[in-house]
Backbone of each chain as ProteinMPNN parsed JSONL, in Angstrom:
{"seq_chain_A": "MTDFSEAMSVAASGMKAQASRLRHVSENIANTDTPGYHRKVVSFEEMVTNGSRSGAVATGPMRLDRTALDRIYDPANPLADDTGHYDGSNVNLLVEIADAREAQRSYEANLKMFDQVRQMSSALLELLRN", "coords_chain_A": {"N_chain_A": [[-11.353, 7.293, 0.785], [-10.474, 5.211, 3.412], [-8.937, 5.358, 6.708], [-7.565, 3.029, 7.117], [-7.026, 1.945, 4.537], [-5.53, 3.976, 3.552], [-3.32, 3.977, 5.255], [-2.263, 1.556, 4.511], [-1.501, 2.081, 1.879], [0.45, 3.991, 2.295], [2.377, 2.516, 3.693], [3.023, 0.719, 1.697], [4.172, 2.451, -0.136], [6.454, 3.148, 1.256], [7.803, 0.701, 1.29], [8.282, 0.413, -1.403], [9.992, 2.557, -1.887], [12.201, 1.845, -0.332], [12.955, -0.449, -1.665], [13.801, 0.592, -4.078], [15.971, 2.022, -3.223], [17.6, -0.075, -2.383], [18.123, -1.197, -4.817], [19.795, 0.71, -5.987], [21.943, 0.482, -4.271], [22.805, -2.1, -4.864], [23.565, -1.718, -7.467], [25.752, -0.061, -7.062], [27.472, -1.805, -5.684], [27.865, -3.737, -7.608], [29.373, -2.316, -9.391], [31.789, -1.863, -8.212], [34.415, -2.326, -9.087], [34.549, -0.922, -11.4], [36.291, 1.269, -13.436], [36.427, 4.771, -12.838], [33.856, 5.032, -11.836], [31.206, 6.66, -10.199], [29.636, 6.51, -7.074], [26.115, 5.911, -6.623], [23.601, 7.824, -5.072], [20.478, 8.006, -3.363], [17.802, 10.155, -2.388], [15.185, 10.597, 0.03], [11.846, 11.735, -0.199], [8.843, 13.407, 0.878], [5.772, 12.467, -0.538], [3.799, 14.413, -2.75], [0.51, 14.844, -3.496], [-1.952, 16.143, -5.569], [-1.368, 18.711, -4.711], [-1.268, 18.575, -1.944], [0.293, 17.265, 1.011], [0.69, 13.825, 1.164], [1.688, 12.044, 2.937], [2.862, 9.761, 2.126], [5.934, 8.221, 1.006], [8.576, 8.891, -1.315], [11.239, 8.158, -3.611], [13.693, 10.562, -4.282], [15.284, 12.402, -7.0], [18.031, 10.618, -8.484], [21.382, 10.974, -7.408], [24.877, 11.601, -7.987], [27.66, 10.582, -6.109], [30.097, 12.861, -5.383], [32.647, 12.618, -4.352], [36.254, 12.217, -4.283], [37.732, 9.984, -6.654], [39.051, 6.674, -6.197], [42.588, 6.3, -6.335], [44.291, 4.004, -8.105], [47.079, 1.916, -8.069], [48.489, 0.451, -10.759], [50.452, -0.417, -13.05], [50.252, -2.107, -15.24], [47.753, -1.846, -16.221], [45.706, -0.828, -18.941], [44.547, 1.687, -18.692], [46.211, 3.149, -17.138], [48.131, 6.005, -16.132], [51.105, 8.088, -16.616], [52.339, 7.806, -14.123], [51.587, 5.318, -13.407], [49.166, 5.043, -12.214], [45.545, 4.703, -12.036], [42.098, 5.863, -12.283], [39.894, 4.529, -10.026], [36.773, 3.345, -8.674], [34.581, 5.221, -6.459], [33.358, 3.676, -4.583], [32.621, 2.441, -1.424], [32.716, -0.545, 0.064], [31.986, -1.234, 2.655], [30.357, 0.866, 3.481], [28.295, 0.549, 1.657], [27.253, -1.96, 2.337], [26.309, -1.409, 4.884], [24.357, 0.43, 4.229], [22.653, -1.168, 2.735], [21.766, -2.927, 4.691], [20.405, -1.195, 6.321], [18.349, -0.415, 4.615], [17.058, -2.848, 4.432], [16.126, -3.233, 7.047], [14.39, -1.074, 7.291], [12.562, -1.727, 5.349], [11.484, -4.046, 6.44], [10.224, -2.927, 8.663], [8.22, -1.383, 7.442], [6.81, -3.418, 6.215], [5.857, -4.807, 8.403], [4.144, -2.865, 9.419], [2.256, -2.772, 7.384], [1.169, -5.357, 7.534], [0.134, -5.254, 10.071], [-1.884, -3.302, 9.867], [-3.573, -4.631, 8.139], [-4.284, -6.827, 9.701], [-5.591, -5.514, 11.764], [-7.852, -4.343, 10.532], [-9.089, -6.645, 9.669], [-9.661, -7.841, 12.098], [-11.487, -6.069, 13.077], [-13.66, -6.466, 11.387], [-14.184, -9.016, 12.074], [-15.648, -8.853, 14.348], [-18.274, -8.504, 13.553], [-18.884, -10.9, 12.552], [-19.933, -13.04, 14.096]], "CA_chain_A": [[-10.339, 6.385, 1.341], [-10.475, 5.118, 4.865], [-7.609, 5.429, 7.304], [-6.898, 1.738, 6.941], [-6.465, 1.766, 3.191], [-4.491, 4.991, 3.384], [-2.133, 3.48, 5.96], [-1.678, 0.489, 3.701], [-0.808, 2.609, 0.7], [1.67, 4.659, 2.762], [3.364, 1.467, 3.975], [3.473, 0.174, 0.408], [5.088, 3.413, -0.754], [7.728, 3.012, 1.973], [8.482, -0.513, 0.809], [8.734, 0.666, -2.774], [11.144, 3.459, -1.819], [13.358, 1.095, 0.162], [13.383, -1.377, -2.72], [14.558, 1.346, -5.079], [17.265, 2.323, -2.601], [18.385, -1.301, -2.423], [18.56, -1.384, -6.202], [20.962, 1.558, -6.222], [23.065, -0.097, -3.522], [23.345, -3.258, -5.593], [24.286, -1.179, -8.626], [27.057, 0.408, -6.579], [28.324, -2.952, -5.363], [28.225, -4.406, -8.86], [30.342, -1.496, -10.12], [32.927, -1.521, -7.351], [35.682, -2.385, -9.808], [34.467, -0.193, -12.656], [37.099, 2.501, -13.373], [35.72, 6.024, -13.055], [32.442, 4.959, -11.422], [30.805, 7.404, -8.997], [28.522, 5.781, -6.443], [24.825, 6.587, -6.729], [22.862, 7.974, -3.813], [19.108, 8.494, -3.541], [17.241, 10.805, -1.208], [13.76, 10.337, 0.187], [11.038, 12.939, 0.013], [7.425, 13.142, 1.08], [5.047, 12.575, -1.798], [2.754, 15.441, -2.788], [-0.515, 14.53, -4.493], [-2.965, 17.188, -5.687], [-0.966, 19.901, -3.982], [-1.194, 18.411, -0.488], [1.183, 16.174, 1.409], [-0.114, 12.622, 1.396], [2.315, 11.223, 3.969], [3.614, 8.673, 1.491], [7.318, 8.572, 0.724], [9.057, 8.504, -2.644], [12.649, 8.473, -3.759], [13.938, 11.754, -5.087], [16.163, 12.127, -8.132], [19.295, 9.971, -8.155], [22.534, 11.856, -7.524], [26.164, 10.907, -7.953], [28.559, 10.988, -5.037], [31.195, 13.554, -6.07], [33.936, 12.528, -3.665], [37.337, 11.861, -5.2], [37.835, 8.564, -6.993], [40.227, 5.966, -5.693], [43.719, 6.193, -7.263], [44.784, 2.627, -7.972], [48.388, 1.729, -8.71], [48.554, -0.772, -11.564], [51.085, 0.009, -14.31], [49.899, -2.99, -16.356], [46.402, -1.522, -16.708], [45.745, 0.075, -20.11], [44.089, 3.027, -18.337], [47.164, 3.79, -16.239], [48.849, 7.166, -16.687], [52.562, 8.015, -16.548], [52.805, 7.356, -12.811], [51.112, 3.956, -13.164], [47.892, 5.059, -11.475], [44.317, 5.007, -12.784], [40.955, 6.167, -11.422], [38.942, 3.443, -9.763], [35.461, 3.88, -8.295], [34.616, 5.697, -5.071], [32.441, 2.846, -3.8], [33.175, 1.814, -0.228], [31.838, -1.706, 0.29], [31.472, -1.221, 4.029], [29.238, 1.82, 3.485], [27.195, -0.024, 0.876], [26.626, -3.037, 3.116], [25.541, -0.774, 5.959], [23.188, 1.036, 3.585], [21.743, -2.258, 2.362], [21.151, -3.448, 5.908], [19.44, -0.181, 6.765], [17.18, -0.534, 3.729], [16.355, -4.077, 4.803], [15.398, -3.018, 8.31], [13.287, -0.156, 7.004], [11.575, -2.494, 4.588], [10.802, -4.917, 7.4], [9.326, -2.105, 9.485], [7.051, -1.052, 6.621], [6.056, -4.656, 6.008], [5.149, -5.062, 9.659], [3.024, -1.916, 9.492], [1.26, -3.227, 6.405], [0.508, -6.542, 8.079], [-0.638, -4.855, 11.257], [-3.115, -2.636, 9.404], [-4.429, -5.687, 7.585], [-4.834, -7.608, 10.806], [-6.524, -4.684, 12.53], [-9.143, -4.209, 9.846], [-9.71, -7.968, 9.681], [-10.205, -8.076, 13.435], [-12.683, -5.224, 13.217], [-14.766, -7.128, 10.687], [-14.458, -10.27, 12.778], [-16.665, -8.551, 15.358], [-19.611, -8.63, 12.972], [-19.079, -12.209, 11.959], [-20.86, -13.898, 14.855]], "C_chain_A": [[-10.406, 6.39, 2.866], [-9.049, 5.219, 5.381], [-6.828, 4.142, 7.072], [-6.242, 1.633, 5.57], [-5.382, 2.806, 2.932], [-3.184, 4.553, 4.049], [-1.454, 2.387, 5.154], [-0.935, 1.053, 2.507], [0.467, 3.351, 1.101], [2.763, 3.633, 3.042], [3.907, 0.879, 2.682], [4.437, 1.133, -0.275], [6.458, 3.366, -0.073], [8.513, 1.811, 1.484], [9.057, -0.294, -0.579], [9.997, 1.534, -2.762], [12.384, 2.711, -1.348], [13.875, 0.12, -0.889], [14.212, -0.638, -3.766], [15.938, 1.738, -4.531], [18.186, 1.109, -2.655], [18.905, -1.571, -3.84], [19.798, -0.546, -6.486], [22.176, 1.035, -5.468], [23.666, -1.261, -4.298], [24.047, -2.804, -6.868], [25.679, -0.724, -8.218], [28.001, -0.755, -6.339], [28.773, -3.654, -6.639], [29.323, -3.648, -9.592], [31.543, -1.091, -9.279], [34.23, -1.423, -8.14], [35.644, -1.658, -11.14], [35.299, 1.085, -12.559], [36.239, 3.732, -13.651], [34.268, 6.021, -12.637], [32.213, 5.773, -10.157], [29.615, 6.701, -8.376], [27.246, 6.616, -6.485], [24.185, 6.682, -5.354], [21.462, 8.495, -4.134], [18.669, 9.164, -2.243], [15.756, 10.452, -1.15], [13.026, 11.651, 0.369], [9.572, 12.569, 0.152], [6.671, 13.399, -0.224], [3.961, 13.654, -1.692], [1.765, 15.085, -3.885], [-1.601, 15.591, -4.435], [-2.645, 18.394, -4.804], [-0.909, 19.755, -2.482], [-0.306, 17.212, -0.172], [0.354, 14.946, 1.773], [0.459, 11.765, 2.502], [3.096, 10.062, 3.387], [5.018, 9.164, 1.147], [7.679, 8.127, -0.695], [10.534, 8.831, -2.72], [12.791, 9.687, -4.667], [14.823, 11.403, -6.275], [17.494, 11.526, -7.676], [20.443, 10.961, -8.35], [23.81, 11.025, -7.494], [27.01, 11.472, -6.825], [29.818, 11.572, -5.673], [32.513, 13.508, -5.308], [34.981, 11.98, -4.639], [37.384, 10.358, -5.436], [39.11, 7.981, -6.407], [41.331, 5.987, -6.754], [44.332, 4.815, -7.059], [46.094, 2.494, -8.733], [48.412, 0.398, -9.44], [49.127, -0.418, -12.926], [50.692, -0.854, -15.492], [48.543, -2.653, -16.947], [46.483, -0.57, -17.889], [45.316, 1.501, -19.793], [45.129, 3.807, -17.538], [47.884, 4.948, -16.923], [50.35, 6.984, -16.472], [53.056, 7.468, -15.219], [52.345, 5.944, -12.505], [49.816, 3.883, -12.395], [46.717, 5.201, -12.447], [43.17, 5.216, -11.801], [40.063, 4.947, -11.257], [37.562, 4.022, -9.5], [35.554, 4.401, -6.861], [33.609, 4.925, -4.203], [33.192, 2.252, -2.621], [32.235, 0.679, 0.17], [31.223, -1.701, 1.674], [30.248, -0.308, 4.132], [28.037, 1.222, 2.766], [26.471, -1.113, 1.655], [25.775, -2.447, 4.236], [24.248, -0.167, 5.409], [22.157, -0.037, 3.236], [21.026, -2.795, 3.598], [20.101, -2.477, 6.434], [18.162, -0.239, 5.915], [16.361, -1.755, 4.092], [15.526, -3.873, 6.06], [14.192, -2.107, 8.097], [12.167, -0.883, 6.272], [10.778, -3.384, 5.53], [9.813, -4.133, 8.249], [8.058, -1.759, 8.714], [6.162, -2.264, 6.4], [5.238, -4.986, 7.249], [3.936, -4.14, 9.792], [1.887, -2.349, 8.574], [0.447, -4.38, 6.98], [-0.367, -6.171, 9.268], [-1.946, -4.185, 10.856], [-4.104, -3.669, 8.883], [-5.095, -6.476, 8.71], [-5.868, -6.814, 11.588], [-7.872, -4.59, 11.831], [-9.859, -5.558, 9.765], [-10.367, -8.224, 11.032], [-11.467, -7.262, 13.662], [-13.887, -5.889, 12.556], [-15.164, -8.42, 11.385], [-15.547, -10.077, 13.835], [-18.064, -8.799, 14.822], [-19.932, -10.066, 12.627], [-20.025, -13.086, 12.774], [-21.375, -13.191, 16.111]], "O_chain_A": [[-10.396, 7.441, 3.506], [-8.086, 5.172, 4.616], [-5.615, 4.154, 6.861], [-5.068, 1.282, 5.45], [-4.434, 2.554, 2.189], [-2.098, 4.728, 3.497], [-0.226, 2.298, 5.116], [0.139, 0.566, 2.155], [1.449, 3.352, 0.358], [3.924, 3.836, 2.685], [5.096, 0.576, 2.577], [5.398, 0.706, -0.914], [7.49, 3.52, -0.726], [9.726, 1.882, 1.287], [10.158, -0.744, -0.895], [10.941, 1.29, -3.514], [13.477, 2.902, -1.881], [15.079, -0.111, -0.995], [15.198, -1.167, -4.277], [16.927, 1.781, -5.262], [19.38, 1.228, -2.929], [19.997, -2.109, -4.02], [20.736, -1.009, -7.135], [23.302, 1.126, -5.955], [24.886, -1.395, -4.381], [25.013, -3.431, -7.304], [26.658, -0.965, -8.924], [29.169, -0.716, -6.728], [29.913, -4.109, -6.742], [30.113, -4.244, -10.324], [32.229, -0.114, -9.58], [35.05, -0.54, -7.889], [36.584, -1.753, -11.928], [35.041, 1.912, -11.684], [35.428, 3.74, -14.577], [33.511, 6.908, -13.032], [32.924, 5.609, -9.165], [28.678, 6.332, -9.083], [27.28, 7.843, -6.397], [24.225, 5.733, -4.571], [21.276, 9.307, -5.041], [19.102, 8.792, -1.153], [15.155, 10.062, -2.151], [13.529, 12.57, 1.015], [9.116, 11.558, -0.381], [6.894, 14.395, -0.912], [3.295, 13.78, -0.665], [2.125, 15.029, -5.061], [-2.112, 15.899, -3.358], [-3.539, 19.013, -4.227], [-0.54, 20.704, -1.791], [-0.171, 16.281, -0.966], [-0.567, 15.022, 2.587], [-0.21, 10.844, 2.971], [3.906, 9.445, 4.079], [5.256, 10.364, 1.014], [7.164, 7.132, -1.205], [11.026, 9.683, -1.981], [12.101, 9.816, -5.679], [15.081, 10.226, -6.527], [18.016, 11.88, -6.62], [20.474, 11.697, -9.337], [23.812, 9.885, -7.03], [27.066, 12.683, -6.616], [30.527, 10.884, -6.407], [33.413, 14.295, -5.6], [34.656, 11.374, -5.66], [37.112, 9.565, -4.536], [40.093, 8.679, -6.16], [41.068, 5.728, -7.928], [44.83, 4.498, -5.979], [46.204, 2.905, -9.888], [48.361, -0.661, -8.814], [48.374, -0.147, -13.861], [50.779, -0.405, -16.635], [48.208, -3.11, -18.04], [47.246, 0.395, -17.851], [45.666, 2.43, -20.521], [44.948, 4.999, -17.286], [48.203, 4.895, -18.111], [50.817, 5.881, -16.186], [54.058, 6.755, -15.168], [52.675, 5.411, -11.445], [49.398, 2.806, -11.969], [46.868, 5.748, -13.54], [43.247, 4.808, -10.642], [39.544, 4.404, -12.232], [37.215, 5.072, -10.04], [36.49, 4.067, -6.134], [33.081, 5.452, -3.224], [34.25, 1.643, -2.781], [31.095, 0.918, 0.567], [30.077, -2.112, 1.854], [29.25, -0.645, 4.768], [26.899, 1.371, 3.211], [25.243, -1.189, 1.643], [24.67, -2.915, 4.507], [23.192, -0.242, 6.037], [20.955, 0.155, 3.415], [19.829, -3.081, 3.558], [19.049, -2.884, 6.926], [17.05, -0.125, 6.43], [15.131, -1.721, 4.069], [14.369, -4.287, 6.129], [13.116, -2.337, 8.648], [10.984, -0.676, 6.544], [9.554, -3.469, 5.434], [8.708, -4.6, 8.525], [6.956, -1.83, 9.257], [4.935, -2.165, 6.395], [4.079, -5.391, 7.157], [2.858, -4.559, 10.214], [0.714, -2.297, 8.943], [-0.782, -4.387, 6.926], [-1.463, -6.705, 9.446], [-2.995, -4.465, 11.436], [-5.304, -3.595, 9.145], [-6.294, -6.753, 8.678], [-6.887, -7.352, 12.02], [-8.917, -4.739, 12.466], [-11.089, -5.613, 9.79], [-11.477, -8.75, 11.108], [-12.394, -7.699, 14.344], [-14.992, -5.877, 13.099], [-16.31, -8.863, 11.306], [-16.272, -11.012, 14.174], [-18.942, -9.253, 15.556], [-21.094, -10.425, 12.432], [-20.84, -13.806, 12.198], [-22.162, -13.765, 16.864]]}, "seq_chain_B": "MDISKLVAQNYAASKTAMAPEGSGGSAFAGVAQDFMSTLRASESTAMSAMTAGADPHALVQALAQTELAVQTAVTVRNKVVEAYQEILRMPV", "coords_chain_B": {"N_chain_B": [[-65.839, 0.572, 24.48], [-63.164, 1.689, 22.584], [-61.518, 0.033, 20.711], [-60.681, -0.411, 18.102], [-59.959, 2.067, 17.189], [-57.712, 2.602, 18.674], [-56.046, 0.58, 17.755], [-55.777, 1.305, 15.101], [-54.402, 3.679, 15.411], [-51.985, 2.769, 16.536], [-51.097, 1.214, 14.467], [-50.662, 3.103, 12.467], [-48.571, 4.526, 13.645], [-46.552, 2.588, 13.789], [-46.206, 2.156, 11.147], [-45.036, 4.498, 10.158], [-42.631, 4.28, 11.465], [-41.532, 2.074, 10.281], [-41.131, 2.773, 7.685], [-38.966, 3.056, 4.882], [-35.956, 4.983, 4.763], [-35.346, 7.834, 2.73], [-32.747, 8.366, 1.805], [-31.332, 6.081, 2.185], [-31.038, 4.13, 0.163], [-29.383, 5.381, -1.776], [-27.028, 5.748, -0.364], [-26.21, 3.152, 0.048], [-25.828, 2.426, -2.561], [-23.621, 4.0, -3.151], [-21.66, 2.766, -1.561], [-21.559, 0.271, -2.768], [-20.638, 1.042, -5.244], [-18.097, 1.974, -4.607], [-16.946, -0.392, -3.732], [-16.958, -1.804, -6.111], [-15.179, -0.26, -7.634], [-12.809, -0.602, -6.207], [-12.386, -3.329, -6.574], [-12.099, -3.413, -9.328], [-9.817, -1.866, -9.738], [-7.874, -3.411, -8.465], [-7.938, -5.643, -10.033], [-7.013, -4.703, -12.5], [-4.476, -3.924, -11.727], [-3.357, -6.383, -10.998], [-3.414, -7.625, -13.44], [-1.613, -6.032, -14.947], [0.655, -6.469, -13.48], [1.191, -9.097, -13.987], [1.554, -9.13, -16.746], [2.88, -6.753, -17.744], [4.845, -6.454, -15.91], [4.511, -4.838, -13.547], [4.878, -2.921, -10.468], [5.478, -5.02, -7.724], [4.757, -4.322, -5.156], [2.574, -2.646, -5.431], [0.772, -4.468, -6.418], [0.455, -6.259, -4.248], [-0.609, -4.505, -2.382], [-3.012, -3.73, -3.635], [-4.308, -6.182, -3.77], [-4.575, -6.806, -1.06], [-6.259, -4.765, -0.263], [-8.517, -5.385, -1.765], [-9.149, -7.839, -0.646], [-9.952, -7.031, 1.887], [-12.158, -5.491, 1.197], [-13.872, -7.375, 0.043], [-14.236, -9.021, 2.219], [-15.615, -7.253, 3.919], [-17.936, -6.873, 2.389], [-19.019, -9.473, 2.298], [-19.45, -9.976, 5.005], [-21.325, -8.013, 5.67], [-23.396, -8.773, 3.978], [-24.009, -11.294, 5.053], [-24.984, -10.491, 7.515], [-27.27, -9.095, 6.732], [-28.802, -11.116, 5.516], [-29.173, -12.734, 7.704], [-30.717, -11.072, 9.313], [-32.977, -10.891, 7.735], [-33.879, -13.548, 7.758], [-34.473, -13.736, 10.416], [-36.656, -12.079, 10.557], [-38.419, -13.534, 8.983], [-38.822, -15.746, 10.575], [-40.358, -14.73, 12.519], [-43.081, -15.071, 14.713], [-46.378, -14.684, 13.648]], "CA_chain_B": [[-64.382, 0.575, 24.288], [-62.856, 1.974, 21.179], [-60.243, -0.654, 20.46], [-60.273, -0.29, 16.702], [-59.298, 3.371, 17.024], [-56.374, 2.435, 19.252], [-55.281, -0.274, 16.846], [-55.46, 2.106, 13.921], [-53.365, 4.636, 15.822], [-50.756, 1.999, 16.683], [-50.679, 0.787, 13.136], [-50.107, 4.273, 11.768], [-47.282, 4.856, 14.263], [-45.54, 1.589, 13.401], [-45.973, 2.288, 9.711], [-44.041, 5.552, 9.928], [-41.321, 3.814, 11.966], [-41.006, 1.035, 9.398], [-40.925, 3.279, 6.333], [-37.552, 3.21, 4.558], [-35.502, 6.362, 4.602], [-35.124, 8.152, 1.32], [-31.343, 8.4, 1.407], [-30.692, 4.788, 2.442], [-30.694, 3.456, -1.079], [-28.264, 6.004, -2.474], [-25.817, 5.492, 0.423], [-25.786, 1.786, -0.244], [-25.316, 2.421, -3.932], [-22.267, 4.551, -3.094], [-20.777, 1.733, -1.012], [-21.387, -0.753, -3.802], [-19.812, 1.643, -6.294], [-16.745, 1.978, -4.038], [-16.512, -1.795, -3.76], [-16.689, -2.152, -7.504], [-13.968, 0.409, -8.131], [-11.664, -1.271, -5.568], [-12.204, -4.622, -7.251], [-11.636, -3.185, -10.696], [-8.433, -1.378, -9.671], [-6.978, -4.52, -8.138], [-7.896, -6.545, -11.19], [-6.128, -4.149, -13.535], [-3.105, -3.977, -11.204], [-2.889, -7.765, -11.112], [-3.182, -7.896, -14.858], [-0.389, -5.388, -15.417], [1.787, -7.088, -12.797], [1.484, -10.376, -14.653], [1.944, -8.976, -18.15], [3.831, -5.673, -18.007], [5.847, -6.397, -14.849], [4.31, -3.672, -12.695], [5.47, -3.005, -9.147], [4.817, -6.036, -6.895], [4.167, -3.707, -3.964], [1.236, -2.176, -5.805], [-0.07, -5.668, -6.546], [0.128, -6.747, -2.9], [-1.501, -3.525, -1.743], [-4.337, -3.809, -4.262], [-4.953, -7.446, -3.386], [-4.969, -6.72, 0.349], [-7.433, -3.897, -0.185], [-9.65, -6.145, -2.292], [-9.501, -8.844, 0.354], [-10.725, -6.364, 2.937], [-13.451, -5.065, 0.65], [-14.716, -8.568, -0.099], [-14.593, -9.428, 3.582], [-16.668, -6.357, 4.389], [-19.177, -7.13, 1.65], [-19.564, -10.766, 2.714], [-19.936, -9.857, 6.379], [-22.566, -7.227, 5.65], [-24.426, -9.612, 3.35], [-24.424, -12.308, 6.036], [-25.825, -9.839, 8.525], [-28.565, -8.764, 6.124], [-29.538, -12.373, 5.355], [-29.543, -13.159, 9.055], [-31.839, -10.231, 9.755], [-34.133, -11.277, 6.925], [-34.382, -14.821, 8.275], [-35.057, -13.441, 11.733], [-38.004, -11.532, 10.317], [-39.247, -14.627, 8.476], [-39.153, -16.657, 11.679], [-41.176, -14.036, 13.511], [-44.451, -15.59, 14.764], [-47.363, -13.631, 13.349]], "C_chain_B": [[-64.054, 0.763, 22.811], [-61.499, 1.381, 20.831], [-59.754, -0.414, 19.041], [-59.556, 1.032, 16.45], [-57.85, 3.291, 17.505], [-55.456, 1.641, 18.316], [-54.851, 0.528, 15.621], [-54.339, 3.1, 14.212], [-51.994, 3.944, 15.889], [-50.19, 1.61, 15.326], [-50.028, 1.928, 12.38], [-48.721, 4.62, 12.307], [-46.207, 3.883, 13.802], [-45.209, 1.72, 11.913], [-44.934, 3.383, 9.426], [-42.657, 5.099, 10.387], [-40.685, 2.84, 10.99], [-40.654, 1.565, 8.021], [-39.43, 3.466, 6.051], [-37.189, 4.679, 4.39], [-35.171, 6.614, 3.139], [-33.679, 8.002, 0.901], [-30.658, 7.047, 1.565], [-30.205, 4.118, 1.173], [-29.468, 4.047, -1.737], [-26.957, 5.774, -1.725], [-25.288, 4.097, 0.115], [-25.219, 1.683, -1.653], [-23.886, 2.966, -3.975], [-21.269, 3.525, -2.6], [-20.485, 0.678, -2.069], [-20.472, -0.245, -4.912], [-18.336, 1.636, -5.878], [-16.133, 0.593, -4.123], [-16.116, -2.204, -5.172], [-15.39, -1.521, -7.984], [-12.714, -0.204, -7.506], [-11.336, -2.565, -6.287], [-11.579, -4.429, -8.626], [-10.171, -2.753, -10.704], [-7.479, -2.532, -9.4], [-6.842, -5.473, -9.317], [-6.926, -6.014, -12.239], [-4.678, -4.157, -13.061], [-2.529, -5.374, -11.335], [-2.55, -8.105, -12.547], [-1.864, -7.289, -15.319], [0.837, -5.976, -14.725], [2.18, -8.389, -13.489], [2.044, -10.158, -16.056], [3.05, -7.941, -18.345], [4.887, -5.557, -16.923], [5.73, -5.161, -13.998], [4.883, -3.947, -11.3], [4.749, -4.058, -8.294], [4.188, -5.453, -5.639], [2.744, -3.236, -4.243], [0.275, -3.347, -5.897], [-0.515, -6.146, -5.166], [-0.857, -5.804, -2.222], [-2.909, -3.626, -2.315], [-5.061, -5.071, -3.839], [-5.399, -7.409, -1.93], [-6.214, -5.866, 0.503], [-8.679, -4.609, -0.707], [-10.117, -7.185, -1.289], [-10.375, -8.222, 1.439], [-12.103, -5.971, 2.436], [-14.403, -6.243, 0.529], [-15.168, -9.054, 1.273], [-15.734, -8.575, 4.121], [-17.99, -6.685, 3.713], [-19.825, -8.419, 2.127], [-20.155, -10.67, 4.116], [-21.259, -9.104, 6.418], [-23.702, -8.046, 5.044], [-24.925, -10.655, 4.341], [-25.343, -11.702, 7.074], [-27.216, -9.56, 7.974], [-29.412, -10.021, 5.988], [-30.033, -12.865, 6.708], [-30.763, -12.384, 9.547], [-33.113, -10.611, 9.006], [-34.737, -12.569, 7.46], [-35.027, -14.636, 9.639], [-36.468, -12.928, 11.564], [-38.934, -12.638, 9.844], [-39.712, -15.557, 9.598], [-40.106, -16.041, 12.688], [-42.584, -14.619, 13.534], [-45.443, -14.47, 14.553], [-48.685, -13.969, 14.051]], "O_chain_B": [[-64.594, 0.09, 21.932], [-60.497, 2.079, 20.679], [-58.559, -0.236, 18.807], [-58.662, 1.114, 15.608], [-56.92, 3.804, 16.883], [-54.287, 1.97, 18.115], [-53.71, 0.438, 15.169], [-53.456, 3.332, 13.386], [-50.994, 4.451, 15.38], [-48.985, 1.671, 15.082], [-48.99, 1.761, 11.739], [-47.814, 4.961, 11.547], [-45.094, 4.285, 13.465], [-44.093, 1.436, 11.479], [-44.066, 3.22, 8.568], [-41.643, 5.47, 9.797], [-39.461, 2.776, 10.872], [-39.958, 0.893, 7.259], [-38.706, 3.983, 6.901], [-37.993, 5.496, 3.942], [-34.766, 5.706, 2.412], [-33.394, 7.568, -0.215], [-29.52, 6.879, 1.126], [-29.09, 3.601, 1.12], [-28.601, 3.311, -2.208], [-25.902, 5.624, -2.341], [-24.086, 3.891, -0.056], [-24.26, 0.953, -1.904], [-23.046, 2.471, -4.727], [-20.167, 3.411, -3.138], [-19.346, 0.248, -2.251], [-19.647, -0.985, -5.449], [-17.45, 1.336, -6.678], [-14.982, 0.417, -4.521], [-15.094, -2.853, -5.395], [-14.593, -2.169, -8.663], [-11.681, -0.322, -8.166], [-10.177, -2.863, -6.573], [-10.675, -5.158, -9.035], [-9.383, -3.193, -11.541], [-6.416, -2.631, -10.014], [-5.774, -6.033, -9.565], [-6.124, -6.763, -12.796], [-3.759, -4.363, -13.854], [-1.375, -5.55, -11.728], [-1.555, -8.769, -12.839], [-1.082, -7.949, -16.003], [1.929, -5.988, -15.294], [3.359, -8.734, -13.564], [2.908, -10.912, -16.505], [4.041, -8.209, -19.024], [5.74, -4.672, -16.985], [6.73, -4.49, -13.742], [5.313, -5.06, -10.998], [3.527, -3.996, -8.154], [3.219, -5.997, -5.11], [1.84, -3.397, -3.423], [-0.887, -3.243, -5.507], [-1.696, -6.405, -4.937], [-1.809, -6.238, -1.574], [-3.888, -3.611, -1.569], [-6.264, -5.054, -3.58], [-6.468, -7.916, -1.593], [-7.11, -6.183, 1.285], [-9.768, -4.452, -0.153], [-11.316, -7.392, -1.1], [-11.385, -8.789, 1.855], [-13.096, -6.098, 3.154], [-15.583, -6.14, 0.861], [-16.319, -9.444, 1.465], [-16.692, -9.087, 4.701], [-19.031, -6.768, 4.365], [-21.037, -8.465, 2.34], [-21.226, -11.212, 4.385], [-22.195, -9.506, 7.109], [-24.83, -8.015, 5.535], [-26.13, -10.876, 4.456], [-26.343, -12.301, 7.469], [-28.218, -9.762, 8.661], [-30.602, -10.007, 6.303], [-31.158, -13.348, 6.84], [-31.702, -12.947, 10.11], [-34.197, -10.644, 9.588], [-35.955, -12.68, 7.6], [-36.009, -15.301, 9.97], [-37.369, -13.287, 12.322], [-40.097, -12.689, 10.244], [-40.826, -16.08, 9.578], [-40.602, -16.715, 13.59], [-43.237, -14.667, 12.491], [-45.361, -13.427, 15.202], [-49.654, -13.219, 13.937]]}, "name": "protein", "num_of_chains": 2, "seq": "MTDFSEAMSVAASGMKAQASRLRHVSENIANTDTPGYHRKVVSFEEMVTNGSRSGAVATGPMRLDRTALDRIYDPANPLADDTGHYDGSNVNLLVEIADAREAQRSYEANLKMFDQVRQMSSALLELLRNMDISKLVAQNYAASKTAMAPEGSGGSAFAGVAQDFMSTLRASESTAMSAMTAGADPHALVQALAQTELAVQTAVTVRNKVVEAYQEILRMPV"}
């Protein structure tokens, strides 16, 4: 593997990781109103292939955010207890939107790197063309 | 004047310079093998992306790598053909 193709695969792994992060963010947003839902968080870790660090990134195992759930007052809800409260989700839309935007920016950066590597190797071959 | 001796000497010298190297063929075979494996990998990735819904990132990466490999192969081939034609045009 040349440096060029390795750089491309690393950039592709970054894009893949950010896409998976965005998927978890959209799951969180979709379940904002689900009672008892804990928001999902993913961590990133460096990929290890054949016992050595390859420089590529991958998402680690998905974890649940264990902060306390929102107590929502709604006596008409069938889930409500004696005080009229029930457990909502602990999703904060503001945090999710910020997370989504961060994933988008990271994705764009990886995409730019991918394109740059492609352009560089194309330009190198262009030297031989004429 | 011993011109024929000189000519024979020159001829022998140029013959050793023109002789192909032993390892040249195997190196080229390795490059071709690499090219083939890149092409094959991208083909299978494209196939699985279309049928089994594989990761689009892998598809894009494989296609970009194939594009570069084909570009390299075509450029090298053009250079080789050019060199061959240059030799053909050589006045003898």
